[in-house]
Legacy VTK file of the C-alpha trace (Angstrom):
# vtk DataFile Version 3.0
C-alpha trace
ASCII
DATASET POLYDATA
POINTS 87 float
113.300 89.151 96.895
109.556 89.603 97.386
107.948 88.829 100.712
105.468 85.970 100.258
103.232 84.531 102.970
100.373 82.014 102.949
96.904 83.341 103.715
96.757 81.410 107.012
99.461 83.782 108.347
97.032 86.712 108.156
96.009 85.758 111.700
99.378 87.155 112.820
98.273 90.761 112.315
100.854 92.391 114.601
103.694 90.444 112.989
102.536 91.339 109.480
102.121 94.997 110.430
105.618 95.141 111.895
107.070 93.380 108.861
105.296 95.746 106.447
106.600 98.812 108.287
110.112 97.449 108.753
110.693 96.176 105.223
108.689 98.891 103.415
107.879 96.365 100.677
104.609 94.794 99.597
103.828 91.446 101.202
102.260 89.014 98.746
99.650 86.739 100.304
99.049 83.418 98.565
95.956 81.213 98.628
96.275 77.614 97.447
99.699 78.467 96.040
98.491 81.409 93.936
98.877 85.128 94.507
95.704 86.444 96.144
96.344 89.667 98.091
98.993 92.302 98.666
99.523 93.918 102.072
101.650 97.027 102.594
102.131 99.869 105.039
100.085 103.036 104.578
103.299 104.979 103.891
104.281 102.633 101.073
100.763 102.798 99.638
100.915 106.621 99.618
104.279 106.419 97.842
102.842 104.118 95.158
99.751 106.324 94.801
101.939 109.428 94.302
104.028 107.671 91.647
100.882 106.485 89.861
99.458 110.013 89.893
102.652 111.385 88.327
102.735 108.592 85.738
99.095 109.264 84.882
99.767 112.992 84.394
102.714 112.226 82.096
100.616 109.773 80.089
97.813 112.316 79.693
100.295 115.003 78.572
101.818 112.635 76.000
98.336 111.844 74.655
97.534 115.557 74.368
100.742 116.219 72.413
100.049 113.238 70.148
96.577 114.681 69.500
98.154 117.963 68.355
98.231 120.106 71.505
100.608 123.064 71.496
103.865 122.542 73.348
105.820 125.096 75.364
109.543 125.709 75.669
110.919 124.593 79.056
112.440 128.005 79.804
109.094 129.713 79.182
107.277 127.176 81.374
109.777 127.628 84.238
109.527 131.423 83.959
105.719 131.252 84.179
105.888 128.917 87.180
108.385 131.210 88.925
106.105 134.200 88.382
103.044 132.268 89.525
104.548 130.877 92.742
107.287 133.359 93.644
105.960 136.619 92.229
LINES 1 88
87 0 1 2 3 4 5 6 7 8 9 10 11 12 13 14 15 16 17 18 19 20 21 22 23 24 25 26 27 28 29 30 31 32 33 34 35 36 37 38 39 40 41 42 43 44 45 46 47 48 49 50 51 52 53 54 55 56 57 58 59 60 61 62 63 64 65 66 67 68 69 70 71 72 73 74 75 76 77 78 79 80 81 82 83 84 85 86
């Protein structure tokens, strides 16, 4: 279940920080009953940013293939990566 807090609780900065680090979930801040802000720990933000970066790379690769880019066999790709990083 998502963590939801009213905006007036933002004054409790230490409590919110502890909650964000303990739960490792976004905390949704509401204003006048509507979603307004999201607060999360730096670690959780980095996790989301990493996932987004991976998703973006996959999306770009799919667009390239759809536009007619050449594809490569997985075994050939792994062999090239092994040579590149492990000699």
